[in-house]
All heavy atoms as an XYZ file, in Angstrom:
817
protein
N       0.873    -21.984    -11.302
C      -0.348    -22.608    -11.783
C      -1.540    -21.816    -11.245
O      -1.615    -21.478    -10.075
C      -0.425    -24.050    -11.306
C      -1.768    -24.680    -11.638
S      -2.094    -26.213    -10.773
C      -1.103    -27.325    -11.698
N      -2.486    -21.538    -12.110
C      -3.668    -20.803    -11.696
C      -4.608    -21.738    -10.950
O      -4.922    -22.820    -11.408
C      -4.388    -20.173    -12.900
C      -3.492    -19.117    -13.533
C      -5.723    -19.581    -12.508
C      -4.046    -18.488    -14.765
N      -5.021    -21.281     -9.811
C      -5.947    -22.037     -8.973
C      -7.308    -22.096     -9.660
O      -7.923    -21.083     -9.931
C      -6.065    -21.341     -7.616
C      -6.870    -22.056     -6.607
C      -6.172    -23.253     -6.016
O      -4.945    -23.225     -5.875
O      -6.878    -24.223     -5.691
N      -7.771    -23.292     -9.969
C      -9.043    -23.470    -10.681
C     -10.244    -22.992     -9.879
O     -11.229    -22.553    -10.433
C      -9.237    -24.942    -11.065
C      -8.247    -25.424    -12.105
C      -8.372    -24.700    -13.429
O      -9.497    -24.369    -13.854
O      -7.321    -24.456    -14.053
N     -10.168    -23.076     -8.585
C     -11.319    -22.725     -7.758
C     -11.397    -21.235     -7.431
O     -12.259    -20.818     -6.676
C     -11.307    -23.543     -6.468
O     -10.149    -23.243     -5.726
N     -10.511    -20.431     -8.004
C     -10.528    -18.989     -7.746
C     -11.674    -18.345     -8.511
O     -11.837    -18.566     -9.702
C      -9.199    -18.330     -8.152
C      -9.281    -16.816     -8.013
C      -8.057    -18.870     -7.334
N     -12.452    -17.557     -7.793
C     -13.539    -16.801     -8.412
C     -13.224    -15.321     -8.274
O     -12.818    -14.868     -7.200
C     -14.870    -17.115     -7.734
C     -15.310    -18.538     -7.927
C     -16.603    -18.811     -7.194
C     -16.918    -20.305     -7.309
N     -18.018    -20.699     -6.448
N     -13.396    -14.579     -9.341
C     -13.200    -13.132     -9.328
C     -14.562    -12.461     -9.388
O     -15.458    -12.927    -10.088
C     -12.355    -12.689    -10.516
C     -10.976    -13.324    -10.653
C     -10.252    -12.734    -11.859
C     -10.142    -13.150     -9.405
N     -14.680    -11.356     -8.655
C     -15.931    -10.596     -8.665
C     -15.638     -9.175     -8.207
O     -14.604     -8.913     -7.581
C     -16.971    -11.242     -7.763
C     -16.586    -11.270     -6.302
C     -17.755    -11.631     -5.405
N     -17.360    -11.732     -4.017
C     -17.191    -10.715     -3.190
N     -17.370     -9.475     -3.619
N     -16.848    -10.905     -1.930
N     -16.563     -8.258     -8.499
C     -16.392     -6.888     -8.000
C     -16.508     -6.854     -6.474
O     -17.292     -7.598     -5.887
C     -17.560     -6.119     -8.634
C     -18.050     -6.977     -9.753
C     -17.729     -8.395     -9.378
N     -15.742     -5.993     -5.859
C     -15.799     -5.840     -4.402
C     -17.070     -5.119     -3.997
O     -17.619     -4.311     -4.751
C     -14.585     -5.062     -3.915
N     -17.507     -5.435     -2.783
C     -18.643     -4.751     -2.161
C     -18.128     -4.088     -0.879
O     -17.084     -4.483     -0.347
C     -19.739     -5.755     -1.796
C     -20.249     -6.584     -2.965
C     -21.238     -7.630     -2.484
C     -20.456     -8.671     -1.714
N     -21.089     -9.952     -1.548
N     -18.861     -3.131     -0.391
C     -18.458     -2.468      0.846
C     -18.336     -3.472      1.992
O     -17.476     -3.327      2.865
C     -19.449     -1.355      1.196
C     -18.980     -0.310      2.193
C     -17.663      0.333      1.768
C     -20.040      0.755      2.371
N     -19.141     -4.530      1.952
C     -19.060     -5.578      2.971
C     -17.721     -6.322      2.957
O     -17.404     -7.038      3.908
C     -20.178     -6.604      2.796
C     -21.556     -6.046      3.137
O     -21.640     -4.950      3.721
O     -22.541     -6.718      2.807
N     -16.957     -6.171      1.891
C     -15.655     -6.835      1.777
C     -14.533     -6.059      2.461
O     -13.387     -6.516      2.478
C     -15.278     -7.021      0.299
C     -16.197     -7.962     -0.435
O     -16.572     -9.000      0.135
O     -16.541     -7.654     -1.600
N     -14.844     -4.901      3.004
C     -13.807     -4.028      3.551
C     -12.872     -4.750      4.504
O     -11.650     -4.663      4.370
C     -14.433     -2.811      4.273
O     -15.161     -2.046      3.314
C     -13.380     -1.944      4.916
N     -13.396     -5.467      5.472
C     -12.549     -6.126      6.463
C     -11.649     -7.180      5.817
O     -10.458     -7.262      6.123
C     -13.400     -6.741      7.570
C     -12.566     -7.132      8.765
O     -11.737     -6.353      9.237
N     -12.784     -8.328      9.265
N     -12.196     -7.969      4.925
C     -11.407     -9.015      4.268
C     -10.337     -8.407      3.352
O      -9.203     -8.903      3.305
C     -12.319     -9.948      3.483
N     -10.684     -7.340      2.634
C      -9.693     -6.656      1.792
C      -8.582     -6.087      2.671
O      -7.391     -6.229      2.370
C     -10.360     -5.549      0.938
C      -9.322     -4.635      0.300
C     -11.249     -6.172     -0.137
N      -8.962     -5.460      3.765
C      -7.968     -4.909      4.695
C      -7.071     -5.999      5.261
O      -5.857     -5.814      5.383
C      -8.664     -4.148      5.818
N      -7.630     -7.143      5.589
C      -6.825     -8.252      6.118
C      -5.781     -8.704      5.105
O      -4.622     -8.930      5.454
C      -7.709     -9.423      6.520
C      -8.512     -9.142      7.765
O      -8.194     -8.248      8.542
N      -9.581     -9.897      7.965
N      -6.185     -8.850      3.851
C      -5.226     -9.243      2.800
C      -4.151     -8.173      2.665
O      -2.950     -8.480      2.620
C      -5.948     -9.487      1.455
C      -4.952     -9.590      0.315
C      -6.806    -10.745      1.534
N      -4.567     -6.917      2.597
C      -3.618     -5.814      2.464
C      -2.612     -5.825      3.613
O      -1.398     -5.754      3.392
C      -4.384     -4.485      2.426
C      -3.505     -3.280      2.295
C      -3.166     -2.793      1.043
C      -3.019     -2.624      3.414
C      -2.344     -1.670      0.913
C      -2.209     -1.514      3.300
C      -1.871     -1.031      2.042
N      -3.109     -5.918      4.839
C      -2.226     -5.866      6.006
C      -1.286     -7.067      6.068
O      -0.102     -6.915      6.400
C      -3.058     -5.754      7.286
C      -3.786     -4.416      7.454
C      -4.816     -4.509      8.578
C      -2.797     -3.286      7.693
N      -1.776     -8.262      5.745
C      -0.897     -9.446      5.739
C       0.171     -9.320      4.660
O       1.341     -9.653      4.894
C      -1.713    -10.717      5.552
C      -2.419    -11.174      6.815
C      -2.950    -12.598      6.710
N      -3.964    -12.761      5.683
C      -5.268    -12.599      5.878
N      -5.724    -12.263      7.067
N      -6.125    -12.785      4.899
N      -0.231     -8.864      3.495
C       0.724     -8.724      2.392
C       1.784     -7.676      2.720
O       2.976     -7.894      2.492
C      -0.006     -8.377      1.099
N       1.342     -6.550      3.245
C       2.303     -5.490      3.588
C       3.233     -5.929      4.719
O       4.410     -5.599      4.707
C       1.565     -4.211      3.981
C       0.838     -3.519      2.842
C       1.781     -3.022      1.756
N       2.644     -1.988      2.218
C       2.612     -0.736      1.814
N       1.748     -0.358      0.903
N       3.453      0.147      2.294
N       2.725     -6.695      5.676
C       3.569     -7.183      6.768
C       4.656     -8.118      6.243
O       5.765     -8.168      6.790
C       2.717     -7.889      7.820
N       4.344     -8.849      5.190
C       5.328     -9.766      4.596
C       6.413     -9.015      3.824
O       7.468     -9.574      3.536
C       4.625    -10.766      3.684
N       6.154     -7.763      3.496
C       7.140     -6.924      2.799
C       7.959     -6.179      3.852
O       7.751     -4.997      4.098
C       6.430     -5.922      1.886
C       5.615     -6.517      0.804
S       4.801     -5.154     -0.101
C       3.432     -6.028     -0.809
N       8.904     -6.871      4.463
C       9.645     -6.286      5.574
C      10.516     -5.105      5.159
O      11.040     -4.401      5.999
C      10.470     -7.342      6.302
C      11.401     -8.077      5.360
O      11.505     -7.747      4.189
N      12.057     -9.085      5.872
N      10.640     -4.853      3.880
C      11.414     -3.723      3.370
C      10.557     -2.463      3.225
O      11.068     -1.388      2.927
C      12.029     -4.078      2.016
C      11.025     -4.616      1.022
C      10.307     -3.766      0.196
C      10.773     -5.989      0.947
C       9.368     -4.259     -0.695
C       9.835     -6.485      0.059
C       9.139     -5.615     -0.754
O       8.206     -6.115     -1.645
N       9.233     -2.570      3.442
C       8.332     -1.424      3.343
C       7.966     -0.981      4.753
O       7.394     -1.763      5.517
C       7.052     -1.788      2.546
C       6.080     -0.607      2.513
C       7.390     -2.249      1.142
N       8.296      0.261      5.100
C       7.945      0.707      6.462
C       6.438      0.839      6.642
O       5.717      1.184      5.711
C       8.627      2.070      6.568
C       8.791      2.536      5.170
C       8.929      1.301      4.317
N       5.994      0.570      7.840
C       4.591      0.737      8.181
C       4.410      2.140      8.741
O       4.979      2.481      9.778
C       4.174     -0.311      9.214
O       2.838     -0.112      9.566
N       3.626      2.965      8.043
C       3.467      4.349      8.490
C       2.052      4.643      8.994
O       1.789      5.726      9.486
C       3.862      5.343      7.382
C       3.028      5.127      6.139
C       5.346      5.232      7.063
C       3.249      6.172      5.051
N       1.161      3.664      8.852
C      -0.213      3.839      9.318
C      -0.587      2.690     10.249
O      -0.109      1.569     10.093
C      -1.193      3.864      8.142
C      -0.953      5.001      7.205
N      -1.305      6.292      7.502
C      -0.376      5.045      5.981
C      -0.966      7.082      6.507
N      -0.399      6.350      5.575
N      -1.462      2.982     11.169
C      -1.956      1.924     12.046
C      -2.919      1.031     11.258
O      -3.421      1.428     10.193
C      -2.716      2.511     13.252
O      -3.907      3.158     12.781
C      -1.851      3.490     14.044
N      -3.192     -0.140     11.790
C      -4.168     -1.026     11.150
C      -5.533     -0.340     11.065
O      -6.232     -0.445     10.059
C      -4.297     -2.343     11.917
C      -3.069     -3.227     11.770
O      -2.093     -2.818     11.095
O      -3.091     -4.332     12.332
N      -5.902      0.384     12.107
C      -7.183      1.093     12.117
C      -7.236      2.142     11.001
O      -8.246      2.263     10.299
C      -7.426      1.740     13.480
C      -8.682      2.540     13.529
N      -9.929      1.966     13.582
C      -8.878      3.885     13.498
C     -10.848      2.922     13.591
N     -10.231      4.094     13.540
N      -6.178      2.896     10.839
C      -6.124      3.903      9.763
C      -6.231      3.237      8.394
O      -6.930      3.742      7.507
C      -4.830      4.708      9.841
C      -4.752      5.639     11.014
C      -3.376      6.242     11.210
O      -2.357      5.605     10.863
O      -3.316      7.361     11.751
N      -5.564      2.112      8.235
C      -5.611      1.389      6.965
C      -7.019      0.890      6.683
O      -7.534      1.041      5.573
C      -4.610      0.215      6.986
O      -3.289      0.753      7.140
C      -4.698     -0.610      5.719
N      -7.658      0.309      7.667
C      -9.029     -0.181      7.485
C      -9.985      0.973      7.139
O     -10.848      0.832      6.278
C      -9.503     -0.911      8.740
C      -8.816     -2.237      8.947
C      -9.247     -2.923     10.239
N      -8.397     -4.061     10.512
C      -8.430     -5.214      9.862
N      -9.289     -5.398      8.893
N      -7.606     -6.198     10.178
N      -9.813      2.084      7.793
C     -10.643      3.253      7.525
C     -10.429      3.751      6.088
O     -11.383      4.085      5.389
C     -10.326      4.356      8.533
C     -11.304      5.485      8.467
O     -12.517      5.286      8.392
N     -10.788      6.704      8.490
N      -9.192      3.796      5.652
C      -8.856      4.213      4.287
C      -9.483      3.264      3.262
O     -10.041      3.719      2.244
C      -7.333      4.268      4.148
C      -6.805      4.356      2.772
C      -6.865      5.425      1.920
C      -6.108      3.328      2.071
N      -6.250      5.111      0.730
C      -5.776      3.835      0.806
C      -5.734      2.028      2.407
C      -5.081      3.091     -0.132
C      -5.041      1.291      1.469
C      -4.724      1.814      0.224
N      -9.422      1.985      3.493
C     -10.021      1.022      2.562
C     -11.541      1.205      2.526
O     -12.144      1.192      1.453
C      -9.612     -0.414      2.929
C      -8.125     -0.608      2.594
C     -10.480     -1.448      2.193
C      -7.514     -1.884      3.083
N     -12.149      1.421      3.687
C     -13.603      1.600      3.772
C     -14.058      2.918      3.127
O     -15.040      2.952      2.393
C     -14.039      1.557      5.236
C     -15.512      1.796      5.435
C     -16.435      0.788      5.175
C     -15.981      3.022      5.882
C     -17.789      0.998      5.348
C     -17.339      3.239      6.062
C     -18.237      2.223      5.796
O     -19.575      2.439      5.968
N     -13.332      3.985      3.385
C     -13.772      5.311      2.928
C     -13.264      5.691      1.542
O     -13.872      6.540      0.888
C     -13.345      6.377      3.924
C     -14.044      6.240      5.254
C     -13.740      7.440      6.140
N     -14.347      7.286      7.437
C     -15.594      7.647      7.722
N     -16.355      8.154      6.792
N     -16.062      7.490      8.946
N     -12.154      5.086      1.114
C     -11.596      5.496     -0.170
C     -11.500      4.362     -1.195
O     -12.035      4.465     -2.295
C     -10.214      6.149      0.026
C      -9.585      6.510     -1.289
C     -10.064      7.582     -2.035
C      -8.542      5.755     -1.811
C      -9.520      7.887     -3.266
C      -7.992      6.060     -3.038
C      -8.481      7.131     -3.760
O      -7.946      7.428     -4.977
N     -10.802      3.295     -0.836
C     -10.494      2.256     -1.827
C     -11.762      1.613     -2.389
O     -11.982      1.627     -3.607
C      -9.538      1.190     -1.240
C      -9.332      0.041     -2.219
C      -8.197      1.821     -0.869
N     -12.589      1.034     -1.542
C     -13.772      0.318     -2.033
C     -14.755      1.261     -2.744
O     -15.201      0.962     -3.844
C     -14.468     -0.460     -0.894
C     -13.508     -1.465     -0.247
C     -15.742     -1.134     -1.395
C     -13.250     -2.733     -0.995
N     -15.087      2.424     -2.168
C     -16.093      3.249     -2.850
C     -15.590      4.014     -4.075
O     -16.382      4.358     -4.951
C     -16.555      4.236     -1.782
C     -15.772      4.016     -0.573
C     -14.812      2.899     -0.823
N     -14.284      4.297     -4.165
C     -13.808      5.192     -5.219
C     -12.951      4.537     -6.295
O     -12.703      5.156     -7.332
C     -13.047      6.368     -4.607
C     -13.900      7.212     -3.729
N     -14.874      8.048     -4.214
C     -13.961      7.320     -2.378
C     -15.488      8.653     -3.208
N     -14.964      8.221     -2.079
N     -12.485      3.335     -6.060
C     -11.690      2.628     -7.055
C     -12.503      1.454     -7.583
O     -13.460      1.016     -6.949
C     -10.378      2.125     -6.453
C      -9.482      3.175     -5.785
C      -8.216      2.516     -5.261
C      -9.146      4.308     -6.724
N     -12.120      0.945     -8.728
C     -12.735     -0.271     -9.247
C     -11.941     -1.429     -8.663
O     -10.772     -1.641     -9.025
C     -12.691     -0.296    -10.785
O     -13.373      0.859    -11.270
C     -13.341     -1.548    -11.326
N     -12.558     -2.152     -7.739
C     -11.854     -3.204     -7.005
C     -12.427     -4.562     -7.385
O     -13.636     -4.777     -7.333
C     -11.974     -2.992     -5.479
C     -11.217     -4.079     -4.720
C     -11.469     -1.608     -5.089
N     -11.534     -5.453     -7.772
C     -11.886     -6.838     -8.071
C     -11.270     -7.707     -6.992
O     -10.090     -7.541     -6.663
C     -11.341     -7.257     -9.448
O     -11.873     -6.380    -10.441
C     -11.712     -8.693     -9.775
N     -12.056     -8.619     -6.443
C     -11.535     -9.510     -5.408
C     -11.445    -10.932     -5.946
O     -12.185    -11.321     -6.843
C     -12.385     -9.480     -4.119
C     -12.374     -8.097     -3.503
C     -13.799     -9.949     -4.360
N     -10.517    -11.677     -5.385
C     -10.351    -13.100     -5.697
C     -10.754    -13.891     -4.466
O     -10.346    -13.563     -3.347
C      -8.900    -13.401     -6.057
N     -11.553    -14.923     -4.689
C     -12.014    -15.770     -3.592
C     -11.721    -17.232     -3.904
O     -11.795    -17.653     -5.052
C     -13.521    -15.640     -3.395
C     -13.993    -14.302     -2.942
C     -15.495    -14.253     -2.778
O     -16.216    -14.800     -3.643
O     -15.944    -13.672     -1.787
N     -11.409    -17.967     -2.871
C     -11.315    -19.424     -2.935
C     -12.244    -19.942     -1.845
O     -12.082    -19.596     -0.667
C      -9.888    -19.944     -2.694
C      -8.947    -19.449     -3.792
C      -9.876    -21.470     -2.620
C      -7.492    -19.831     -3.573
N     -13.206    -20.738     -2.241
C     -14.181    -21.281     -1.280
C     -14.786    -20.181     -0.410
O     -14.847    -20.295      0.816
C     -13.534    -22.356     -0.401
C     -13.051    -23.542     -1.219
O     -13.675    -23.845     -2.256
O     -12.037    -24.150     -0.828
N     -15.203    -19.098     -1.041
C     -15.843    -17.956     -0.376
C     -14.932    -17.223      0.606
O     -15.398    -16.445      1.436
C     -17.134    -18.379      0.333
C     -18.174    -18.890     -0.640
O     -18.282    -18.323     -1.752
O     -18.887    -19.847     -0.301
N     -13.634    -17.440      0.519
C     -12.666    -16.718      1.360
C     -11.891    -15.766      0.463
O     -11.288    -16.178     -0.528
C     -11.712    -17.699      2.043
C     -10.729    -17.017      2.982
C      -9.884    -18.040      3.720
N      -8.925    -18.690      2.869
C      -7.638    -18.345      2.780
N      -7.149    -17.349      3.487
N      -6.827    -19.003      1.974
N     -11.925    -14.481      0.778
C     -11.233    -13.479     -0.010
C      -9.730    -13.648      0.186
O      -9.245    -13.632      1.319
C     -11.688    -12.082      0.422
C     -11.405    -10.978     -0.569
C     -12.519     -9.945     -0.544
C     -10.079    -10.331     -0.290
N      -9.006    -13.831     -0.930
C      -7.576    -14.115     -0.849
C      -6.711    -13.103     -1.595
O      -5.484    -13.171     -1.543
C      -7.266    -15.540     -1.362
C      -7.912    -16.586     -0.471
C      -7.695    -15.711     -2.809
N      -7.347    -12.170     -2.301
C      -6.580    -11.165     -3.013
C      -7.491    -10.121     -3.611
O      -8.709    -10.294     -3.660
N      -6.872     -9.014     -4.048
C      -7.653     -7.974     -4.700
C      -6.768     -7.112     -5.584
O      -5.547     -7.030     -5.380
C      -8.389     -7.098     -3.678
C      -7.516     -6.151     -2.900
C      -7.380     -4.829     -3.293
C      -6.852     -6.570     -1.764
C      -6.581     -3.951     -2.578
C      -6.054     -5.702     -1.040
C      -5.914     -4.380     -1.448
N      -7.402     -6.511     -6.564
C      -6.761     -5.528     -7.431
C      -7.658     -4.304     -7.454
O      -8.880     -4.422     -7.507
C      -6.585     -6.081     -8.839
N      -7.050     -3.126     -7.411
C      -7.806     -1.874     -7.429
C      -7.274     -0.987     -8.541
O      -6.063     -0.769     -8.648
C      -7.692     -1.167     -6.083
N      -8.193     -0.488     -9.353
C      -7.845      0.312    -10.527
C      -8.562      1.647    -10.443
O      -9.713      1.723    -10.012
C      -8.269     -0.427    -11.824
C      -8.045      0.431    -13.054
C      -7.541     -1.753    -11.934
N      -7.871      2.691    -10.898
C      -8.492      4.007    -11.022
C      -8.022      4.619    -12.330
O      -6.812      4.691    -12.587
C      -8.113      4.907     -9.856
C      -8.778      6.267     -9.926
C      -8.490      7.110     -8.708
O      -7.425      7.029     -8.114
N      -9.451      7.930     -8.331
N      -8.979      5.039    -13.145
C      -8.675      5.663    -14.439
C      -7.714      4.804    -15.267
O      -6.720      5.301    -15.804
C      -8.093      7.065    -14.236
C      -9.057      7.994    -13.545
O     -10.279      7.867    -13.777
O      -8.599      8.855    -12.763
N      -7.989      3.509    -15.342
C      -7.191      2.551    -16.117
C      -5.771      2.386    -15.575
O      -4.879      1.950    -16.304
C      -7.153      2.935    -17.596
C      -8.514      3.086    -18.196
N      -9.326      2.017    -18.450
C      -9.209      4.191    -18.562
C     -10.461      2.444    -18.964
N     -10.421      3.752    -19.033
N      -5.560      2.726    -14.328
C      -4.244      2.633    -13.717
C      -4.326      1.702    -12.516
O      -5.147      1.910    -11.622
C      -3.776      4.023    -13.266
C      -2.355      4.079    -12.836
C      -1.892      4.027    -11.567
C      -1.214      4.197    -13.677
N      -0.530      4.091    -11.552
C      -0.079      4.201    -12.845
C      -1.030      4.289    -15.056
C       1.211      4.296    -13.338
C       0.255      4.390    -15.537
C       1.355      4.393    -14.689
N      -3.472      0.681    -12.485
C      -3.456     -0.248    -11.359
C      -2.880      0.449    -10.136
O      -1.726      0.870    -10.135
C      -2.626     -1.490    -11.695
C      -2.545     -2.559    -10.608
C      -3.920     -3.178    -10.360
C      -1.537     -3.625    -10.996
N      -3.698      0.603     -9.120
C      -3.279      1.259     -7.880
C      -2.793      0.252     -6.838
O      -1.856      0.531     -6.102
C      -4.436      2.077     -7.295
C      -4.894      3.213     -8.176
C      -3.942      4.401     -8.181
O      -3.154      4.544     -7.229
O      -3.999      5.181     -9.145
N      -3.455     -0.908     -6.773
C      -3.118     -1.912     -5.757
C      -3.353     -3.305     -6.314
O      -4.335     -3.541     -7.019
C      -4.001     -1.740     -4.503
C      -3.919     -0.382     -3.919
N      -2.870      0.045     -3.152
C      -4.769      0.681     -4.013
C      -3.072      1.300     -2.793
N      -4.214      1.704     -3.311
N      -2.462     -4.207     -5.962
C      -2.612     -5.625     -6.283
C      -1.959     -6.400     -5.158
O      -0.734     -6.349     -4.979
C      -1.958     -5.971     -7.627
C      -1.966     -7.438     -8.025
C      -3.384     -7.955     -8.195
C      -1.182     -7.639     -9.311
N      -2.787     -7.077     -4.372
C      -2.288     -7.816     -3.218
C      -2.928     -9.193     -3.152
O      -4.119     -9.343     -3.434
C      -2.601     -7.067     -1.907
C      -1.813     -5.802     -1.751
C      -2.367     -4.572     -2.106
C      -0.521     -5.823     -1.255
C      -1.640     -3.401     -1.975
C       0.214     -4.655     -1.120
C      -0.358     -3.452     -1.484
O       0.366     -2.297     -1.346
N      -2.112    -10.170     -2.769
C      -2.574    -11.540     -2.560
C      -2.078    -11.973     -1.186
O      -0.954    -11.641     -0.791
C      -2.031    -12.485     -3.659
C      -2.400    -13.931     -3.373
C      -2.546    -12.053     -5.027
N      -2.908    -12.707     -0.478
C      -2.519    -13.221      0.832
C      -1.206    -13.985      0.683
O      -1.105    -14.904     -0.129
C      -3.618    -14.147      1.366
C      -3.388    -14.555      2.799
O      -2.221    -14.763      3.205
O      -4.387    -14.692      3.524
N      -0.170    -13.615      1.444
C       1.132    -14.283      1.305
C       1.089    -15.784      1.561
O       1.947    -16.519      1.072
C       2.023    -13.585      2.328
C       1.250    -12.495      2.918
C      -0.160    -12.559      2.433
N       0.100    -16.255      2.288
C       0.002    -17.692      2.570
C      -0.302    -18.499      1.313
O      -0.105    -19.715      1.311
C      -1.075    -17.947      3.623
N      -0.762    -17.848      0.257
C      -1.100    -18.589     -0.962
C      -0.434    -17.998     -2.210
O      -0.965    -18.103     -3.312
C      -2.623    -18.697     -1.158
C      -3.248    -17.318     -1.214
C      -3.259    -19.538     -0.082
C      -4.667    -17.359     -1.710
N       0.735    -17.417     -2.030
C       1.482    -16.914     -3.187
C       1.858    -18.056     -4.126
O       1.845    -19.223     -3.744
C       2.771    -16.232     -2.716
C       2.559    -14.806     -2.346
N       3.570    -13.999     -1.948
C       1.447    -14.017     -2.310
C       3.115    -12.792     -1.668
N       1.822    -12.791     -1.875
N       2.218    -17.697     -5.331
C       2.721    -18.624     -6.355
C       1.669    -19.611     -6.843
O       1.997    -20.725     -7.232
C       3.958    -19.378     -5.840
O       4.970    -18.459     -5.501
N       0.418    -19.193     -6.827
C      -0.658    -20.037     -7.357
C      -1.349    -19.372     -8.543
O      -2.388    -19.825     -8.999
C      -1.663    -20.343     -6.256
C      -1.072    -21.254     -5.188
C      -1.936    -21.290     -3.973
N      -2.720    -22.511     -3.919
C      -3.558    -22.785     -2.935
N      -3.731    -21.945     -1.950
N      -4.236    -23.905     -2.944
N      -0.803    -18.251     -9.006
C      -1.358    -17.590    -10.177
C      -2.500    -16.644     -9.902
O      -3.103    -16.108    -10.825
N      -2.806    -16.409     -8.633
C      -3.943    -15.560     -8.295
C      -3.665    -14.108     -8.671
O      -4.517    -13.429     -9.246
C      -4.306    -15.709     -6.808
C      -4.761    -17.151     -6.554
C      -5.378    -14.714     -6.390
C      -4.820    -17.541     -5.105
N      -2.482    -13.622     -8.361
C      -2.125    -12.255     -8.737
C      -2.139    -12.072    -10.251
O      -2.639    -11.060    -10.756
N      -1.633    -13.051    -10.974
C      -1.645    -12.988    -12.440
C      -3.068    -12.958    -12.974
O      -3.380    -12.221    -13.918
C      -0.908    -14.184    -13.037
O       0.443    -14.152    -12.666
N      -3.912    -13.739    -12.371
C      -5.310    -13.771    -12.813
C      -6.009    -12.444    -12.527
O      -6.766    -11.939    -13.356
C      -6.031    -14.923    -12.132
C      -7.393    -15.153    -12.701
C      -7.857    -16.540    -12.472
N      -9.272    -16.602    -12.805
C     -10.095    -17.510    -12.361
N      -9.649    -18.473    -11.580
N     -11.346    -17.499    -12.710
N      -5.763    -11.862    -11.367
C      -6.319    -10.547    -11.050
C      -5.807     -9.496    -12.034
O      -6.583     -8.688    -12.549
C      -5.965    -10.135     -9.616
C      -6.809    -10.725     -8.506
C      -6.110    -10.557     -7.155
C      -8.179    -10.074     -8.480
N      -4.518     -9.518    -12.299
C      -3.933     -8.548    -13.221
C      -4.538     -8.679    -14.610
O      -4.923     -7.682    -15.229
C      -2.413     -8.712    -13.278
C      -1.676     -7.728    -14.173
C      -1.924     -6.285    -13.733
C      -0.191     -8.043    -14.159
N      -4.652     -9.880    -15.085
C      -5.245    -10.104    -16.410
C      -6.689     -9.607    -16.445
O      -7.128     -9.006    -17.434
C      -5.177    -11.585    -16.771
C      -5.633    -11.876    -18.177
C      -5.417    -13.338    -18.513
C      -5.861    -13.595    -19.936
N      -5.624    -14.971    -20.341
N      -7.413     -9.846    -15.377
C      -8.807     -9.425    -15.308
C      -8.937     -7.909    -15.410
O      -9.783     -7.401    -16.142
C      -9.437     -9.912    -14.005
O     -10.706     -9.348    -13.824
N      -8.116     -7.179    -14.669
C      -8.251     -5.731    -14.701
C      -7.686     -5.128    -15.988
O      -8.089     -4.037    -16.377
C      -7.628     -5.050    -13.443
C      -8.327     -5.525    -12.186
C      -6.143     -5.249    -13.360
N      -6.791     -5.823    -16.656
C      -6.268     -5.332    -17.933
C      -7.320     -5.382    -19.029
O      -7.256     -4.618    -19.982
C      -5.054     -6.154    -18.373
C      -3.825     -5.864    -17.565
C      -2.691     -6.781    -17.947
O      -2.863     -7.963    -18.241
N      -1.485     -6.236    -17.933
N      -8.273     -6.268    -18.894
C      -9.292     -6.423    -19.943
C     -10.493     -5.520    -19.722
O     -11.423     -5.539    -20.523
C      -9.757     -7.884    -20.028
O     -10.322     -8.277    -18.781
C      -8.614     -8.808    -20.393
N     -10.520     -4.742    -18.655
C     -11.663     -3.848    -18.388
C     -11.310     -2.422    -18.701
O     -10.314     -1.928    -18.623
C     -12.117     -3.968    -16.935
C     -12.809     -5.266    -16.677
N     -12.162     -6.353    -16.181
C     -14.073     -5.654    -16.879
C     -13.000     -7.359    -16.064
N     -14.176     -6.965    -16.491
């Protein structure tokens, strides 16, 4: 079920920490994916590359960033949702949003 209170908007550089938190929590929940970068390296990459160079859409519930999708040249590069709120349709909503742009 899609969460009615989810708001989608373009990411801002100020969202870097929240985007990184979602990314790191989601990746930690994927115990089959090895961690090859430190949290600091990941945050730096999101700040220097992902937010400024990709088209990033964030999902918020009550002003709390809970997911994001990043697209480059019409190609989905990243789609992550906080594992604490999976199965609420947020990832589907993000995917649909970036497919229409």
